[in-house]
TIMILUM-976754 format. One record per residue (C-alpha): residue number from 0; residue in one letter; chain; x, y, z. Coordinates in pm, 1 decimal, m for minus. Layout:
N
+-----+---+---+----------+----------+----------+
|   k | r | c |     east |    north |       up |
+-----+---+---+----------+----------+----------+
| NUM | A | A |        X |        Y |        Z |
...
+-----+---+---+----------+----------+----------+
This chain:
385
+-----+---+---+----------+----------+----------+
|   k | r | c |     east |    north |       up |
+-----+---+---+----------+----------+----------+
|   0 | X | A |  m2368.1 |   3251.7 |    438.7 |
|   1 | X | A |  m2426.5 |   3002.2 |    221.0 |
|   2 | X | A |  m2435.2 |   2661.1 |    330.1 |
|   3 | X | A |  m2528.2 |   2330.6 |    138.5 |
|   4 | X | A |  m2663.0 |   2043.5 |    252.6 |
|   5 | X | A |  m2528.9 |   1696.5 |     84.0 |
|   6 | X | A |  m2635.0 |   1410.7 |    270.5 |
|   7 | X | A |  m2669.9 |   1041.1 |    183.6 |
|   8 | X | A |  m2524.7 |    640.3 |    309.2 |
|   9 | X | A |  m2203.6 |    696.8 |     72.2 |
|  10 | X | A |  m2171.9 |    319.3 |     75.5 |
|  11 | X | A |  m1939.0 |    353.6 |     14.4 |
|  12 | X | A |  m1847.0 |    712.4 |   m134.6 |
|  13 | X | A |  m1735.4 |    734.0 |   m530.8 |
|  14 | X | A |  m1615.6 |    977.7 |   m779.4 |
|  15 | X | A |  m1952.7 |   1055.7 |   m874.6 |
|  16 | X | A |  m2070.4 |   1234.1 |   m503.8 |
|  17 | X | A |  m1696.6 |   1420.6 |   m487.9 |
|  18 | X | A |  m1785.7 |   1564.9 |   m869.9 |
|  19 | X | A |  m2133.3 |   1675.4 |   m795.5 |
|  20 | X | A |  m2025.1 |   1805.9 |   m431.9 |
|  21 | X | A |  m1756.7 |   2025.0 |   m629.7 |
|  22 | X | A |  m1993.4 |   2161.1 |   m900.3 |
|  23 | X | A |  m2252.6 |   2244.2 |   m677.9 |
|  24 | X | A |  m2003.5 |   2463.4 |   m429.6 |
|  25 | X | A |  m1863.7 |   2637.5 |   m781.0 |
|  26 | X | A |  m2243.3 |   2677.8 |   m915.9 |
|  27 | X | A |  m2413.2 |   2764.4 |   m565.9 |
|  28 | X | A |  m2173.2 |   3013.7 |   m434.1 |
|  29 | X | A |  m2108.2 |   2781.7 |   m117.8 |
|  30 | X | A |  m1984.7 |   2904.8 |    139.9 |
|  31 | X | A |  m1982.5 |   2596.5 |    314.1 |
|  32 | X | A |  m2074.2 |   2238.0 |    223.9 |
|  33 | X | A |  m2156.2 |   2003.7 |    440.7 |
|  34 | X | A |  m2145.5 |   1656.7 |    353.2 |
|  35 | X | A |  m2353.5 |   1429.0 |    626.4 |
|  36 | X | A |  m2336.9 |   1052.4 |    626.4 |
|  37 | X | A |  m2641.9 |    844.5 |    733.2 |
|  38 | X | A |  m2653.0 |    672.1 |   1012.0 |
|  39 | X | A |  m3051.8 |    535.8 |   1020.0 |
|  40 | X | A |  m3170.4 |    638.9 |    587.8 |
|  41 | X | A |  m3581.3 |    674.8 |    730.0 |
|  42 | X | A |  m3635.9 |    610.2 |    293.9 |
|  43 | X | A |  m3434.4 |    254.8 |    300.9 |
|  44 | X | A |  m3369.5 |    m45.5 |    507.2 |
|  45 | X | A |  m2948.9 |    m47.6 |    465.6 |
|  46 | X | A |  m2837.0 |   m327.2 |    304.5 |
|  47 | X | A |  m2650.2 |   m676.0 |    442.2 |
|  48 | X | A |  m2256.0 |   m640.2 |    509.4 |
|  49 | X | A |  m2293.8 |   m311.7 |    519.0 |
|  50 | X | A |  m1922.6 |   m110.3 |    718.4 |
|  51 | X | A |  m1939.1 |     51.6 |   1055.0 |
|  52 | X | A |  m2093.7 |    354.3 |   1105.9 |
|  53 | X | A |  m1695.7 |    470.4 |   1153.2 |
|  54 | X | A |  m1528.7 |    262.5 |    828.8 |
|  55 | X | A |  m1785.6 |    494.6 |    639.6 |
|  56 | X | A |  m1750.8 |    808.1 |    799.4 |
|  57 | X | A |  m1334.8 |    728.7 |    760.8 |
|  58 | X | A |  m1441.0 |    680.2 |    347.6 |
|  59 | X | A |  m1661.3 |    981.1 |    350.4 |
|  60 | X | A |  m1385.5 |   1149.5 |    494.3 |
|  61 | X | A |  m1130.6 |   1047.8 |    254.0 |
|  62 | X | A |  m1325.3 |   1077.3 |    m33.0 |
|  63 | X | A |  m1407.8 |   1443.3 |    m17.6 |
|  64 | X | A |  m1054.5 |   1610.6 |    164.4 |
|  65 | X | A |   m934.7 |   1782.5 |   m148.7 |
|  66 | X | A |  m1323.3 |   1950.7 |   m248.1 |
|  67 | X | A |  m1341.3 |   2276.3 |   m185.5 |
|  68 | X | A |  m1503.4 |   2465.3 |     83.2 |
|  69 | X | A |  m1650.3 |   2088.9 |    205.5 |
|  70 | X | A |  m1653.1 |   1968.5 |    506.0 |
|  71 | X | A |  m1783.6 |   1614.6 |    625.5 |
|  72 | X | A |  m2001.7 |   1591.4 |    930.7 |
|  73 | X | A |  m2097.2 |   1289.6 |   1195.4 |
|  74 | X | A |  m2431.0 |   1451.6 |   1271.6 |
|  75 | X | A |  m2588.9 |   1146.2 |   1201.4 |
|  76 | X | A |  m2406.8 |    893.9 |   1143.8 |
|  77 | X | A |  m2387.6 |    744.7 |   1454.3 |
|  78 | X | A |  m2760.9 |    755.2 |   1585.5 |
|  79 | X | A |  m2914.2 |    395.1 |   1596.8 |
|  80 | X | A |  m3275.0 |    562.9 |   1507.5 |
|  81 | X | A |  m3396.8 |    680.9 |   1123.6 |
|  82 | X | A |  m3268.6 |   1059.7 |   1086.9 |
|  83 | X | A |  m3495.7 |   1307.4 |    945.8 |
|  84 | X | A |  m3345.5 |   1575.1 |    694.6 |
|  85 | X | A |  m3568.5 |   1863.1 |    921.7 |
|  86 | X | A |  m3449.5 |   1772.9 |   1252.9 |
|  87 | X | A |  m3034.8 |   1785.3 |   1104.0 |
|  88 | X | A |  m3123.4 |   2122.5 |    946.6 |
|  89 | X | A |  m3238.1 |   2289.4 |   1252.4 |
|  90 | X | A |  m2982.1 |   2192.2 |   1455.5 |
|  91 | X | A |  m2713.3 |   2317.4 |   1169.0 |
|  92 | X | A |  m2908.7 |   2628.1 |   1236.1 |
|  93 | X | A |  m2858.8 |   2683.5 |   1616.9 |
|  94 | X | A |  m2528.1 |   2776.2 |   1501.5 |
|  95 | X | A |  m2593.8 |   2913.8 |   1159.8 |
|  96 | X | A |  m2913.8 |   3129.2 |   1219.5 |
|  97 | X | A |  m2866.0 |   3362.0 |    937.2 |
|  98 | X | A |  m2781.7 |   3111.1 |    658.4 |
|  99 | X | A |  m2950.4 |   3001.2 |    363.1 |
| 100 | X | A |  m2972.0 |   2655.8 |    349.5 |
| 101 | X | A |  m2965.1 |   2460.1 |     m8.8 |
| 102 | X | A |  m3063.4 |   2068.8 |     64.4 |
| 103 | X | A |  m2871.0 |   1893.9 |   m196.8 |
| 104 | X | A |  m3054.1 |   1551.2 |   m383.8 |
| 105 | X | A |  m3044.9 |   1365.1 |   m700.9 |
| 106 | X | A |  m3324.9 |   1345.7 |   m913.0 |
| 107 | X | A |  m3522.3 |   1043.3 |   m767.5 |
| 108 | X | A |  m3511.2 |   1218.4 |   m411.0 |
| 109 | X | A |  m3614.3 |   1558.9 |   m540.2 |
| 110 | X | A |  m3904.2 |   1430.1 |   m743.6 |
| 111 | X | A |  m4018.4 |   1297.4 |   m351.2 |
| 112 | X | A |  m3946.3 |   1576.8 |    m76.4 |
| 113 | X | A |  m4318.9 |   1618.0 |    m53.4 |
| 114 | X | A |  m4337.4 |   1319.5 |    123.4 |
| 115 | X | A |  m4019.7 |   1415.2 |    382.6 |
| 116 | X | A |  m4126.9 |   1502.9 |    722.8 |
| 117 | X | A |  m4245.4 |   1832.5 |    775.8 |
| 118 | X | A |  m4197.4 |   1894.9 |    373.9 |
| 119 | X | A |  m4358.1 |   2168.5 |    418.3 |
| 120 | X | A |  m4150.1 |   2298.3 |    649.2 |
| 121 | X | A |  m3820.6 |   2204.5 |    508.8 |
| 122 | X | A |  m3918.6 |   2370.2 |    164.0 |
| 123 | X | A |  m3995.5 |   2744.6 |    315.4 |
| 124 | X | A |  m3700.7 |   2655.8 |    506.6 |
| 125 | X | A |  m3380.0 |   2562.9 |    232.5 |
| 126 | X | A |  m3398.7 |   2558.6 |   m124.5 |
| 127 | X | A |  m3351.6 |   2240.2 |   m315.0 |
| 128 | X | A |  m3078.1 |   2189.9 |   m511.5 |
| 129 | X | A |  m3133.3 |   1892.7 |   m739.9 |
| 130 | X | A |  m2847.0 |   1678.5 |   m911.3 |
| 131 | X | A |  m2878.2 |   1654.6 |  m1300.3 |
| 132 | X | A |  m2660.2 |   1479.8 |  m1498.9 |
| 133 | X | A |  m2821.6 |   1582.7 |  m1887.4 |
| 134 | X | A |  m2936.1 |   1213.9 |  m1894.1 |
| 135 | X | A |  m3296.1 |   1284.5 |  m2003.1 |
| 136 | X | A |  m3408.7 |   1343.7 |  m1617.3 |
| 137 | X | A |  m3450.3 |   1741.7 |  m1721.8 |
| 138 | X | A |  m3831.7 |   1745.0 |  m1831.3 |
| 139 | X | A |  m3896.0 |   1593.9 |  m1459.7 |
| 140 | X | A |  m3755.2 |   1851.6 |  m1307.6 |
| 141 | X | A |  m3870.0 |   2106.6 |  m1457.6 |
| 142 | X | A |  m4235.0 |   2013.5 |  m1410.3 |
| 143 | X | A |  m4192.8 |   1945.9 |  m1024.5 |
| 144 | X | A |  m3966.0 |   2226.5 |  m1007.9 |
| 145 | X | A |  m4277.0 |   2485.3 |  m1114.1 |
| 146 | X | A |  m4514.3 |   2249.1 |   m852.4 |
| 147 | X | A |  m4257.9 |   2388.3 |   m565.8 |
| 148 | X | A |  m4292.4 |   2738.0 |   m676.1 |
| 149 | X | A |  m4657.8 |   2719.2 |   m692.2 |
| 150 | X | A |  m4649.9 |   2589.0 |   m372.7 |
| 151 | X | A |  m4444.0 |   2590.5 |   m154.4 |
| 152 | X | A |  m4250.5 |   2910.0 |   m317.1 |
| 153 | X | A |  m3915.9 |   2701.5 |   m385.2 |
| 154 | X | A |  m3698.1 |   2862.5 |   m606.8 |
| 155 | X | A |  m3553.2 |   2557.8 |   m724.3 |
| 156 | X | A |  m3152.5 |   2547.1 |   m833.3 |
| 157 | X | A |  m3077.9 |   2256.6 |  m1107.1 |
| 158 | X | A |  m2645.7 |   2114.4 |  m1040.4 |
| 159 | X | A |  m2564.3 |   2012.3 |  m1382.2 |
| 160 | X | A |  m2269.9 |   1748.0 |  m1288.8 |
| 161 | X | A |  m2025.0 |   1579.5 |  m1522.6 |
| 162 | X | A |  m2195.4 |   1269.6 |  m1608.4 |
| 163 | X | A |  m2000.0 |    973.5 |  m1401.8 |
| 164 | X | A |  m2273.3 |    670.1 |  m1436.8 |
| 165 | X | A |  m2258.7 |    466.2 |  m1114.5 |
| 166 | X | A |  m2405.8 |    416.9 |   m787.2 |
| 167 | X | A |  m2329.3 |    346.9 |   m513.4 |
| 168 | X | A |  m2503.2 |     19.3 |   m522.9 |
| 169 | X | A |  m2292.2 |   m108.6 |   m816.4 |
| 170 | X | A |  m1995.5 |    m33.7 |   m707.4 |
| 171 | X | A |  m2046.5 |   m261.8 |   m455.1 |
| 172 | X | A |  m2161.6 |   m539.2 |   m688.5 |
| 173 | X | A |  m1833.0 |   m480.6 |   m855.3 |
| 174 | X | A |  m1593.0 |   m462.5 |   m613.2 |
| 175 | X | A |  m1624.8 |   m902.2 |   m527.2 |
| 176 | X | A |  m1546.0 |   m905.5 |   m899.8 |
| 177 | X | A |  m1220.1 |   m752.1 |   m894.4 |
| 178 | X | A |  m1323.1 |   m376.2 |  m1037.0 |
| 179 | X | A |  m1461.5 |    m45.8 |   m976.5 |
| 180 | X | A |  m1099.1 |     99.2 |   m813.5 |
| 181 | X | A |  m1174.0 |    373.9 |  m1100.0 |
| 182 | X | A |  m1463.1 |    463.1 |   m874.3 |
| 183 | X | A |  m1306.3 |    513.0 |   m585.0 |
| 184 | X | A |  m1027.0 |    703.4 |   m445.0 |
| 185 | X | A |   m661.9 |    496.1 |   m451.5 |
| 186 | X | A |   m673.4 |    520.6 |    m24.4 |
| 187 | X | A |  m1035.0 |    483.7 |     16.2 |
| 188 | X | A |   m966.6 |    173.7 |   m286.7 |
| 189 | X | A |   m706.9 |     54.6 |    m13.2 |
| 190 | X | A |   m873.4 |     70.0 |    306.0 |
| 191 | X | A |  m1208.5 |   m136.3 |    104.1 |
| 192 | X | A |   m913.9 |   m360.8 |     20.2 |
| 193 | X | A |   m708.5 |   m404.6 |    327.4 |
| 194 | X | A |  m1108.7 |   m492.0 |    492.0 |
| 195 | X | A |  m1188.2 |   m704.9 |    236.9 |
| 196 | X | A |  m1545.6 |   m453.7 |    316.0 |
| 197 | X | A |  m1875.9 |   m562.0 |     14.4 |
| 198 | X | A |  m1646.9 |   m906.6 |     15.7 |
| 199 | X | A |  m1443.8 |   m701.7 |   m188.5 |
| 200 | X | A |  m1080.9 |   m868.1 |   m412.7 |
| 201 | X | A |   m830.7 |   m615.4 |   m505.8 |
| 202 | X | A |   m826.3 |   m545.2 |   m903.1 |
| 203 | X | A |   m503.2 |   m739.5 |  m1058.8 |
| 204 | X | A |   m383.3 |   m451.9 |  m1208.1 |
| 205 | X | A |   m436.3 |   m213.8 |   m912.2 |
| 206 | X | A |   m301.8 |   m504.5 |   m643.6 |
| 207 | X | A |      4.8 |   m559.5 |   m914.5 |
| 208 | X | A |     62.0 |   m203.0 |   m883.3 |
| 209 | X | A |    110.0 |   m191.1 |   m519.3 |
| 210 | X | A |    317.5 |   m444.7 |   m514.9 |
| 211 | X | A |    593.8 |   m411.0 |   m806.3 |
| 212 | X | A |    610.9 |    m59.1 |   m570.1 |
| 213 | X | A |    788.4 |   m248.6 |   m292.7 |
| 214 | X | A |   1002.2 |   m454.9 |   m526.6 |
| 215 | X | A |   1322.7 |   m409.8 |   m652.3 |
| 216 | X | A |   1284.1 |   m327.1 |   m989.5 |
| 217 | X | A |   1514.0 |   m642.0 |  m1042.7 |
| 218 | X | A |   1335.1 |   m807.7 |   m912.9 |
| 219 | X | A |    978.4 |   m756.5 |  m1069.7 |
| 220 | X | A |   1054.0 |   m979.8 |  m1391.1 |
| 221 | X | A |   1058.3 |  m1274.3 |  m1092.2 |
| 222 | X | A |    749.4 |  m1233.0 |   m947.7 |
| 223 | X | A |    544.2 |  m1154.5 |  m1269.6 |
| 224 | X | A |    698.5 |  m1516.4 |  m1398.7 |
| 225 | X | A |    588.1 |  m1706.2 |  m1056.9 |
| 226 | X | A |    282.9 |  m1519.9 |  m1113.2 |
| 227 | X | A |    221.5 |  m1650.3 |  m1441.5 |
| 228 | X | A |    375.3 |  m2051.9 |  m1378.6 |
| 229 | X | A |    137.3 |  m2057.8 |  m1062.4 |
| 230 | X | A |   m164.3 |  m1978.2 |  m1238.2 |
| 231 | X | A |    m90.6 |  m2306.1 |  m1468.7 |
| 232 | X | A |    m16.5 |  m2515.2 |  m1189.5 |
| 233 | X | A |   m301.1 |  m2447.2 |   m979.1 |
| 234 | X | A |   m504.3 |  m2512.2 |  m1307.4 |
| 235 | X | A |   m314.1 |  m2811.9 |  m1342.0 |
| 236 | X | A |   m344.6 |  m2951.1 |   m954.4 |
| 237 | X | A |   m726.4 |  m2821.0 |   m855.8 |
| 238 | X | A |   m607.2 |  m2551.9 |   m636.4 |
| 239 | X | A |   m848.5 |  m2180.5 |   m636.5 |
| 240 | X | A |   m623.1 |  m1994.2 |   m935.5 |
| 241 | X | A |   m745.5 |  m1673.6 |   m736.5 |
| 242 | X | A |   m545.4 |  m1722.8 |   m420.2 |
| 243 | X | A |   m284.6 |  m1853.6 |   m597.7 |
| 244 | X | A |   m276.2 |  m1550.2 |   m776.0 |
| 245 | X | A |   m258.2 |  m1317.2 |   m520.3 |
| 246 | X | A |    m59.1 |  m1528.5 |   m297.4 |
| 247 | X | A |    255.9 |  m1502.8 |   m626.2 |
| 248 | X | A |    206.4 |  m1147.3 |   m633.7 |
| 249 | X | A |    252.3 |  m1033.5 |   m303.6 |
| 250 | X | A |    549.8 |  m1317.8 |   m193.4 |
| 251 | X | A |    792.5 |  m1133.8 |   m178.6 |
| 252 | X | A |    661.0 |   m741.8 |   m132.5 |
| 253 | X | A |    945.7 |   m745.4 |    194.5 |
| 254 | X | A |   1242.1 |   m896.1 |     m4.4 |
| 255 | X | A |   1346.3 |   m537.7 |    m30.7 |
| 256 | X | A |   1388.4 |   m443.7 |    289.0 |
| 257 | X | A |   1744.5 |   m526.0 |    504.1 |
| 258 | X | A |   1731.0 |   m812.0 |    816.5 |
| 259 | X | A |   1673.3 |   m492.4 |   1096.9 |
| 260 | X | A |   1385.7 |   m319.1 |    878.4 |
| 261 | X | A |   1198.8 |   m670.9 |    889.8 |
| 262 | X | A |   1277.2 |   m758.1 |   1254.9 |
| 263 | X | A |   1144.8 |   m402.2 |   1293.4 |
| 264 | X | A |    824.3 |   m484.6 |   1146.4 |
| 265 | X | A |    800.2 |   m798.7 |   1288.9 |
| 266 | X | A |    781.8 |   m670.1 |   1607.7 |
| 267 | X | A |    552.7 |   m389.6 |   1522.3 |
| 268 | X | A |    327.1 |   m721.2 |   1430.4 |
| 269 | X | A |    418.4 |   m795.9 |   1757.9 |
| 270 | X | A |    539.8 |  m1148.9 |   1585.8 |
| 271 | X | A |    934.3 |  m1075.2 |   1684.0 |
| 272 | X | A |   1094.1 |  m1458.6 |   1723.1 |
| 273 | X | A |   1351.5 |  m1325.8 |   1955.6 |
| 274 | X | A |   1772.7 |  m1345.7 |   1763.8 |
| 275 | X | A |   1797.5 |  m1456.1 |   1434.5 |
| 276 | X | A |   2116.7 |  m1622.4 |   1256.2 |
| 277 | X | A |   2256.7 |  m1570.3 |    967.6 |
| 278 | X | A |   2031.3 |  m1791.6 |    775.1 |
| 279 | X | A |   1720.7 |  m1697.6 |    966.6 |
| 280 | X | A |   1830.4 |  m1344.9 |    816.2 |
| 281 | X | A |   1695.8 |  m1540.5 |    444.4 |
| 282 | X | A |   1436.4 |  m1582.6 |    510.5 |
| 283 | X | A |   1239.8 |  m1311.7 |    683.6 |
| 284 | X | A |   1085.5 |  m1200.3 |    409.6 |
| 285 | X | A |    858.2 |  m1498.8 |    388.2 |
| 286 | X | A |    721.2 |  m1391.2 |    736.9 |
| 287 | X | A |    702.9 |  m1050.0 |    691.7 |
| 288 | X | A |    521.5 |  m1039.6 |    369.2 |
| 289 | X | A |    284.6 |  m1292.2 |    522.5 |
| 290 | X | A |    163.8 |  m1036.5 |    778.4 |
| 291 | X | A |    192.8 |   m763.1 |    534.7 |
| 292 | X | A |    m62.3 |   m925.1 |    279.8 |
| 293 | X | A |   m295.0 |  m1036.4 |    526.2 |
| 294 | X | A |   m254.9 |   m693.6 |    722.2 |
| 295 | X | A |   m256.6 |   m457.5 |    494.9 |
| 296 | X | A |   m375.8 |   m658.8 |    137.3 |
| 297 | X | A |   m638.0 |   m813.0 |    353.4 |
| 298 | X | A |   m558.6 |  m1160.3 |    236.1 |
| 299 | X | A |   m756.1 |  m1489.2 |    397.4 |
| 300 | X | A |   m526.0 |  m1743.2 |    630.2 |
| 301 | X | A |   m446.0 |  m1991.9 |    319.9 |
| 302 | X | A |   m251.5 |  m1724.9 |     88.8 |
| 303 | X | A |    m83.1 |  m1581.6 |    380.5 |
| 304 | X | A |     m8.6 |  m1950.1 |    480.4 |
| 305 | X | A |    107.7 |  m2006.0 |    105.9 |
| 306 | X | A |    353.7 |  m1669.5 |    164.7 |
| 307 | X | A |    523.0 |  m1735.2 |    524.7 |
| 308 | X | A |    615.0 |  m2145.1 |    407.0 |
| 309 | X | A |    718.9 |  m2017.2 |      6.9 |
| 310 | X | A |   1098.0 |  m2029.7 |    109.7 |
| 311 | X | A |   1135.3 |  m2313.9 |    383.2 |
| 312 | X | A |    868.2 |  m2564.3 |    294.4 |
| 313 | X | A |    701.9 |  m2695.7 |    532.2 |
| 314 | X | A |    542.4 |  m3090.5 |    649.5 |
| 315 | X | A |    188.8 |  m3172.0 |    578.5 |
| 316 | X | A |    149.6 |  m2871.8 |    282.8 |
| 317 | X | A |   m122.5 |  m2754.3 |    129.7 |
| 318 | X | A |   m232.2 |  m2716.7 |   m251.0 |
| 319 | X | A |   m179.1 |  m2385.2 |   m318.1 |
| 320 | X | A |    160.4 |  m2396.5 |    m82.7 |
| 321 | X | A |    305.4 |  m2654.8 |   m230.1 |
| 322 | X | A |    194.0 |  m2422.9 |   m617.5 |
| 323 | X | A |    353.9 |  m2071.4 |   m467.2 |
| 324 | X | A |    628.1 |  m2295.1 |   m352.1 |
| 325 | X | A |    729.0 |  m2473.2 |   m719.6 |
| 326 | X | A |    627.4 |  m2158.3 |   m868.8 |
| 327 | X | A |    890.0 |  m1973.6 |   m679.2 |
| 328 | X | A |   1098.4 |  m2214.6 |   m777.8 |
| 329 | X | A |   1089.7 |  m2234.9 |  m1130.8 |
| 330 | X | A |    910.8 |  m1996.4 |  m1251.0 |
| 331 | X | A |   1058.1 |  m1868.3 |  m1676.7 |
| 332 | X | A |   1319.2 |  m1640.0 |  m1533.0 |
| 333 | X | A |   1509.2 |  m1910.7 |  m1406.0 |
| 334 | X | A |   1813.9 |  m2115.1 |  m1502.7 |
| 335 | X | A |   1998.8 |  m2304.2 |  m1284.0 |
| 336 | X | A |   2125.8 |  m2649.6 |  m1352.9 |
| 337 | X | A |   1784.1 |  m2904.0 |  m1319.6 |
| 338 | X | A |   1547.5 |  m2713.8 |  m1352.8 |
| 339 | X | A |   1418.2 |  m2877.9 |  m1657.3 |
| 340 | X | A |   1379.3 |  m3157.8 |  m1526.9 |
| 341 | X | A |   1216.7 |  m3006.3 |  m1219.8 |
| 342 | X | A |    957.0 |  m2806.8 |  m1443.8 |
| 343 | X | A |    849.3 |  m3093.5 |  m1575.0 |
| 344 | X | A |    764.2 |  m3249.9 |  m1286.4 |
| 345 | X | A |    606.1 |  m3042.1 |  m1153.3 |
| 346 | X | A |    334.0 |  m3109.8 |  m1361.4 |
| 347 | X | A |    315.7 |  m3499.7 |  m1327.3 |
| 348 | X | A |    380.9 |  m3530.4 |  m1002.5 |
| 349 | X | A |    373.3 |  m3278.1 |   m717.7 |
| 350 | X | A |    432.4 |  m3455.1 |   m410.8 |
| 351 | X | A |    808.5 |  m3581.4 |   m603.7 |
| 352 | X | A |    899.4 |  m3209.8 |   m757.5 |
| 353 | X | A |    796.3 |  m3080.0 |   m405.6 |
| 354 | X | A |   1043.6 |  m3328.8 |   m251.4 |
| 355 | X | A |   1298.9 |  m3288.7 |   m525.8 |
| 356 | X | A |   1277.2 |  m2896.0 |   m458.8 |
| 357 | X | A |   1365.5 |  m2892.5 |    m62.5 |
| 358 | X | A |   1639.8 |  m3185.9 |   m189.2 |
| 359 | X | A |   1797.4 |  m2869.1 |   m436.3 |
| 360 | X | A |   1729.5 |  m2647.0 |   m196.3 |
| 361 | X | A |   1911.9 |  m2849.4 |    120.4 |
| 362 | X | A |   2181.8 |  m2945.6 |    m60.3 |
| 363 | X | A |   2263.3 |  m2602.5 |   m224.9 |
| 364 | X | A |   2208.7 |  m2415.0 |    153.7 |
| 365 | X | A |   2507.6 |  m2682.2 |    234.6 |
| 366 | X | A |   2750.1 |  m2644.9 |    m56.3 |
| 367 | X | A |   2724.5 |  m2304.0 |     68.4 |
| 368 | X | A |   2837.5 |  m2348.5 |    417.9 |
| 369 | X | A |   2437.8 |  m2292.0 |    581.7 |
| 370 | X | A |   2255.6 |  m2525.3 |    781.4 |
| 371 | X | A |   1924.6 |  m2610.0 |    653.5 |
| 372 | X | A |   1595.4 |  m2440.4 |    829.0 |
| 373 | X | A |   1470.5 |  m2689.9 |   1041.8 |
| 374 | X | A |   1170.2 |  m2645.7 |    879.9 |
| 375 | X | A |   1312.6 |  m2807.0 |    550.1 |
| 376 | X | A |   1429.6 |  m3081.0 |    649.8 |
| 377 | X | A |   1117.2 |  m3167.4 |    813.0 |
| 378 | X | A |    879.5 |  m3137.5 |    577.3 |
| 379 | X | A |   1162.9 |  m3314.9 |    360.5 |
| 380 | X | A |   1127.2 |  m3566.7 |    586.9 |
| 381 | X | A |    734.6 |  m3585.3 |    601.1 |
| 382 | X | A |    754.9 |  m3634.2 |    220.1 |
| 383 | X | A |   1006.7 |  m3889.0 |    197.9 |
| 384 | X | A |    769.5 |  m4099.5 |    465.5 |
+-----+---+---+----------+----------+----------+
């Protein structure tokens, strides 16, 4: 049996790791490739803010789920002291005493093999296999391979891989800048955004794509218009533009759900408020949208609250809550009587615009024989006073 060992922090695992693994299985004819996320690597300190061991393990399992002959092992991930490769190899050999082992490394780690713990024993136990990306490292690999052959009899194997010019540290730097989604499996990117690992903020195109899939197609122009409007309003009134954009993109993500489905969602999140009348049914999507945005997209409390109050308003609204409320009301696809006046007011006197919008909403609701939500009345009274 031919077994490959591919260790690392996988913080996070990215497409370069997966392509390298697939190349190794193919070129080395591996029957089994063990992916081993490190708990405490001996050669470098873990960076600050690293996800919990279980989170890194989950992402690694997801990343390599489709790779052939590949299994992710938790043999090191939960250790609280440094993990040395020779000890891991010994443990694996107990289950596979007759196997041929290949130790997979990148160029830099390969060139340091003689500094590893019990390196002589290690190099007499495994066949080193080094990933080469055809980026100028070939001469160094060849030279060191000859040294290992002479000193230890090692027949180094070179695994040519498709160039993915990215490292985990570079991905970590990109994530807070709303970049890097293309280097990570979509399931893992969703996981990172949900938990806001690495200080990640969602890529705008990715976030729109996810939100659009949750919308009735006829509502997409409204949501896109709301995003456009909220950015302008946020800039005008000194509100965080990124928060405003996130709130606008996500504010209607549960709008297409039936009242029953919205109630089920509230119950699933432990937020059901008992019996809800007809008027309340129309407001459910704001409550479930706020919950879903926070739980699935990792939005801040401020963004979640803006979504929560974008339909009814409330007393003492934040600037973010006001600009989302108004953007939802006056975005470019809206054509109701008085909208032009409200648009102008939104950029000259935001509180007066809020009061006018709430008054228009109360009048419209009352004209249809519906009792306005108490929160809307309280919001209007607050502004008047």
